[in-house]
N, C-alpha and C positions, 0 to 999 in steps of 0.2 A: 498532649498534656492540656488539661482544661485550663489551668492557671499555672504556667511554667514557673513563675517566680515563687508562688506559694509551695508548689511541689518540690522545687529545688531547695528552698529554704528548709522545709521539713526534712528532706533527705540529709542535708548537711548537719542538721541538729541531732540525727540519730547516732547513738553510740557505736563505736567500732574502732578497731586498731588500724595501724598504718599498713603499708604494703612495701614490697621490695622487688628488685629485679630477680630475686632468688625464690620467689613464692612457689614457682612450679618445679623447683629443684631442691627438694627437701634434704638431699644429702650434702648440700653445700655447708661447709663449716666456716663461719665468719670469725675473723680474729677478735679476741677480747681486747677491749681498750682502743679499738680503731677510732680514728678521728674522722668525723663527717663534717663537711663544710655546708653551712646553711645556704639554701637557694629558694627562690620563689618563681613559680610559673603562673601565668594568667590563663584561666580557662574562660575566654570571652564568648558569651552566648548572645548573638544578635537577635533582637526581637523586632527588627525594623520591617522586614517584608514577609508577612505571612508566618509560616511555621518557623520556630526557633532554629538557628543554625550555629554550630560551633566553629569559631575561626581558628585556623591552624596555619602553620608555615611549613614550607619545604626549604630545608637548610641548603645553603650553597654547596655545590659539588666541589668547590675549591677549598672548603674548610678542612682543617687537620682532624678535628674530632667530629664524628657522626655526620660526614658529608652526605648530602642528598636525603637525609632522613626527615620524616614528618615530626614536628615538634610544636609545643605550645610556645608562644613568646615568653621569654623569661630568662633567668640566669642566676648566677651566684650573688649573694648579698655582699655588697661593698661596704666599706667603712662609712660612707656617706648616707647609707640607707638606714632608716630608723628600724626597719624590720623586714621580714620576707615579703610582706605585702607591698611595701615601698619598692623593693627590688623588682618585683614582678611588674609593677606599673611603670617603673623607669625603663626596664628592658623592653616592655611592649611599645613604649613611645619611641625608643631608639630603633627597634627592629621592624615595626610595621607602621610607625607614624600614628599610633593611637593616642589622642589627646588625654592627658592625665585626668581631666575632670569627667571624661565620658563614662568610664565603667562605674556601674553601681554594684558594689561588692555585697554579695549575699552571704559569704562565709568561706570556710576552708575545708578541704579534705584533709584527713590525717597525712602526715609526712610520708614520703616514699624514698626509700634508700636505693641508690643506684650503684651499679658496678664500678662507677668512677668515683665513689666515696663522697657523693653529695647526699644531703638530706633535703629533699625537695618538697616544699609545701605548695599544693595546688590551690590557687586563689580563684574562686568561682565568682564571676561577675556577669551582669547583663548589660547590654548596650541598647538603649532606647532611642538613640539617634544614629544616623548613618555617618560614616567617615570614609575618606578616600585613603585606602591603604597605600603606604609608601615603603616598599621593601628596602631594607638597608643594604646598599650595594656591597657585595663581597661576603655577606652573611646570610641573606635570605634571597632565594631564587624566586619564590612565589608565595603569595598570601591567598588562601582559598578557604572555603567553608564546607561543612558537611551537615546534613540534617541532624539535629539533636536526637530525634527519634531513632536514627540509625545507631548511634553509639550508646543509647540507653537500652537497646534490645540485646539481652544476653545471648540470644540465638545467633547474632551476627559475629560473635567472637570465635576465633579458631585458635587452637593451641598448635604451634609449630615448633621446630627445633633446628639447631645448627651446631656445628662444632665450634667451641670457643675455648681457646687456651687448652686444647687437647681433650676437652670434655664436652659431652652432649648437653646443650643448654636449651631448656624449653621456655617459651614465652607466648604471650597473647598477641594476636593480630586482630584487627577489625578493618579489613579492606573496604574501600569505597571508590568505585569507578577506577580511575588510573592511580589512585593513591593507596600506597601500602603502609598502613598505620600499624606500627608494631612496637615492641619493647616497652620502655617506661611510659611513653605516651599512651599506648593501648592499655597498659596496666592501670594507670590512673583513671582513664575513662571507664575501664571495667569496674573499678572501685565505686565510681559515681553511679554507674548502672545498678550495681548491687544495692546501693543505698536507696535509690529511687524505687526499685522494685521490691525492697525489703519489707 
């Protein structure tokens, strides 16, 4: 990217709808009137050392929900959060030790509906200063990064499937080295890639 901030900002301002964990499963019938809980995840893009890199977490293998999966820092909006952006920033501080003042927010991707009934808003931000990641014990096993160019290349995405609740479920993956990035995280990154390349 010639100017990552300008290109990302332009991409975030392009029109387009949201996404869901069911995008690749058109036969899925979602119940009318379902209640979705608001959540925010931070998509932190470090500009500190050379080529831009996306910071991700590997969830603790001891967690009840999504153990060992690759995720953005973030979580559900609590009563004390003014909005999903505040939730994403608060959770990023708790999960990886990211100071609240460090991210420069560029914008938001459209919300993503998950199979666990969350409506997740990805908050895209750049980091222009380094910080020392501090994984939250018991919740985050590892903080790592992947090149932004890798996740912005649609050719790096693979559609895979597995049986889930007795049905074949298809989903995006975007593997990088030892990291198997899939599910909602890969789908949101795929949405960003589509906008940047759109």
